C-alpha positions in Angstrom: 19.7 20.7 -20.4 17.4 17.8 -21.0 18.4 14.4 -19.6 20.4 12.2 -22.0 17.7 9.7 -22.3 15.3 12.3 -23.7 17.6 12.9 -26.7 16.3 11.1 -29.8 18.5 8.2 -30.8 17.0 7.6 -34.2 18.1 10.0 -37.0 15.7 9.7 -39.9 18.2 8.6 -42.6 15.2 8.1 -45.0 13.8 11.7 -44.7 12.4 12.8 -48.1 12.2 9.2 -49.5 9.5 8.6 -52.0 8.8 6.1 -54.7 9.8 8.6 -57.3 13.3 9.1 -55.9 13.9 5.5 -54.7 16.2 4.6 -57.6 18.3 7.7 -57.1 18.6 7.0 -53.3 19.5 3.3 -54.0 22.1 4.4 -56.5 23.7 6.7 -53.9 23.6 3.9 -51.3 25.3 1.3 -53.6 27.9 3.9 -54.6 29.2 4.3 -51.1 32.5 2.5 -50.4 31.2 0.7 -47.3 28.5 -1.0 -49.5 30.9 -2.3 -52.1 30.4 -5.9 -50.8 26.7 -5.6 -51.6 27.4 -5.2 -55.3 28.2 -8.9 -55.8 30.0 -8.3 -59.1 27.4 -5.8 -60.4 27.7 -2.0 -60.8 25.7 0.5 -58.6 23.3 1.4 -61.5 22.3 -2.3 -62.0 21.8 -2.9 -58.3 19.7 0.3 -58.0 17.5 -0.8 -60.9 17.1 -4.3 -59.5 16.4 -3.0 -56.1 13.6 -0.7 -57.4 12.0 -3.5 -59.3 12.2 -5.8 -56.3 10.4 -3.2 -54.1 7.7 -2.6 -56.7 7.0 -6.4 -57.0 6.5 -6.6 -53.2 3.7 -4.0 -53.1 0.2 -4.0 -54.5 0.4 -0.8 -56.5 2.9 2.0 -55.8 4.0 2.4 -52.2 3.5 5.7 -50.5 5.9 7.7 -48.4 4.9 7.7 -44.8 6.7 9.2 -41.8 6.2 7.2 -38.6 6.5 9.1 -35.3 6.6 8.6 -31.5 4.7 5.5 -30.4 5.1 3.5 -33.6 6.6 0.0 -33.3 7.8 -1.8 -36.3 8.5 -5.6 -36.4 10.6 -7.8 -38.6 10.3 -11.6 -38.8 13.5 -13.6 -39.4 14.7 -17.2 -39.5 17.2 -18.9 -37.2 19.0 -20.3 -40.3 21.9 -18.5 -41.8 21.9 -15.4 -39.7 24.4 -13.7 -42.0 22.2 -13.9 -45.1 20.9 -10.4 -46.0 17.3 -11.6 -46.3 17.2 -13.1 -42.8 19.2 -10.7 -40.7 17.6 -8.4 -38.2 18.7 -5.3 -40.1 16.8 -6.1 -43.3 14.6 -3.6 -45.2 11.2 -5.3 -44.7 9.1 -4.5 -41.6 5.4 -4.4 -40.6 3.3 -2.7 -37.9 3.2 -4.2 -34.5 -0.6 -3.9 -34.6 -0.8 -6.6 -37.3 1.1 -9.1 -35.1 -1.1 -8.3 -32.0 -4.3 -8.7 -34.0 -3.2 -12.1 -35.4 -1.9 -13.2 -31.9 -5.3 -12.5 -30.5 -7.0 -14.4 -33.3 -4.8 -17.4 -32.6 -5.4 -17.6 -28.9 -3.0 -15.0 -27.5 -0.2 -17.2 -26.0 2.3 -18.4 -28.6 5.0 -18.7 -25.9 3.2 -21.6 -24.2 1.2 -23.0 -27.0 2.8 -24.5 -30.1 -0.6 -24.5 -31.8 -0.9 -20.7 -31.3 2.7 -20.2 -32.5 2.1 -22.2 -35.7 -1.2 -20.3 -36.2 0.6 -16.9 -35.9 3.4 -17.9 -38.2 1.1 -19.2 -40.8 -1.2 -16.1 -40.8 1.8 -13.7 -40.9 3.3 -15.6 -43.8 0.0 -15.5 -45.7 -0.9 -11.8 -45.2 2.6 -10.5 -45.6 3.2 -12.9 -48.5 6.6 -14.1 -47.1 7.8 -16.8 -49.4 9.3 -19.9 -47.8 12.8 -19.1 -49.0 12.5 -15.5 -47.6 11.8 -16.1 -44.0 10.7 -19.0 -41.7 9.1 -16.5 -39.3 10.8 -17.9 -36.3 11.9 -14.8 -34.3 10.9 -11.2 -34.2 12.8 -7.9 -34.0 11.5 -4.4 -33.3 12.1 -0.7 -33.7 10.3 1.5 -31.2 10.1 5.2 -31.9 10.4 7.4 -28.8 9.6 11.0 -28.1 10.9 13.3 -30.9 11.9 10.4 -33.2 10.6 9.8 -36.7 11.3 7.4 -39.5 10.3 7.7 -43.1 9.2 4.5 -44.9 7.6 3.3 -48.1 4.3 1.8 -47.0 1.5 -0.2 -48.7 -0.2 -3.6 -48.9 1.9 -6.7 -49.6 1.4 -8.1 -53.1 0.6 -11.7 -53.8 3.8 -13.9 -54.0 4.5 -17.6 -54.8 4.9 -19.7 -51.7 8.5 -20.3 -52.7 9.9 -17.6 -55.1 13.4 -19.1 -55.3 12.8 -22.5 -56.8 11.8 -23.5 -60.3 9.6 -26.2 -61.7 7.1 -28.2 -59.6 7.8 -26.2 -56.5 5.9 -23.3 -58.0 2.8 -25.5 -58.0 2.6 -25.0 -54.2 0.4 -22.0 -54.8 0.5 -18.3 -53.8 0.4 -16.4 -50.6 -2.4 -13.7 -50.8 -0.7 -10.8 -49.1 -2.8 -7.7 -48.5 -1.5 -6.6 -45.1 0.4 -3.3 -44.5 4.2 -3.5 -44.8 7.1 -1.1 -44.6 10.2 -0.8 -46.7 13.2 0.9 -45.0 15.9 2.0 -47.4 18.2 2.6 -44.4 17.6 0.9 -41.1 18.6 2.6 -37.8 20.6 -0.5 -36.7 21.4 0.9 -33.2 17.6 0.9 -32.4 16.9 -2.7 -33.5 16.2 -5.0 -30.6 14.8 -8.4 -30.0 11.0 -8.3 -29.6 9.9 -9.5 -26.1 7.3 -11.8 -27.6 9.1 -14.5 -29.6 7.5 -17.2 -31.7 10.0 -20.1 -31.4 13.1 -21.0 -29.3 15.9 -21.6 -31.7 19.6 -22.0 -32.3 22.2 -20.4 -34.5 25.1 -22.9 -34.8 24.6 -24.3 -31.3 24.1 -21.0 -29.5 20.6 -20.6 -28.1 18.6 -17.5 -28.9 17.0 -16.4 -25.7 13.4 -15.3 -25.6 
C-alpha cells in the first residue's frame, strides 16, 4: 500500500466544468441546503444567472476550461479588512498562476518582504494586470493551492478584462479610470478548501481585529 502522504488530497469537484454548463453548475450549487445563506433573499435561478454574468464580465472573451495538474500553484490575493466578506476570504473563486506573481516580483526588485517600495510595486502591478478593483481586494496577503502528484483541478481560464478602478461606487469615483487587465486568471466554481494555505511570500504584515497575521 502506498504511504498516506502519496494519496491525492484534492478531489476535482469541478471536473467537466465548461463555460457552456457554468449556469447549470451554479444552479446546482445554489440549490444545495448548505448554500442557502448565499442566496441573500434571491432564488437559486437568479443567483446562477447573476453569477454567470459576473464571470463573463471578468474575462476578455469567453473563458476556456483548463485542467491543472501536478506542479501547478494557484494564488489568491485578499485584504486584511473584513475577513468574513465573500470577496476577500481565502476560499474565494478568483485565482491566478504563481508564475505571474514571480514575474512581477522579479520586475519589482525581488524582495517585497524587506522593501516597502517593492511591495507597493508588486501590489500595484498585480492590481493593474488582474484588474482588481479597489473595492474587491487591497492585495495585502496571498493564499495558495499547490497540486501534488496525482492531483488535478478544473478551472475556467482566460485573460482578465478591463475593470473600473472602483466598481462599487457611483458618481465621481468612476472618473478614477480603468485597470487594464490582460493577465491570466482562474475561476474556481468549487474551491478545495482543505488545500488552501497561506503563501510563504506575503506582501504586507497586517491585522484582523487586533490579531496579527503571521508571515
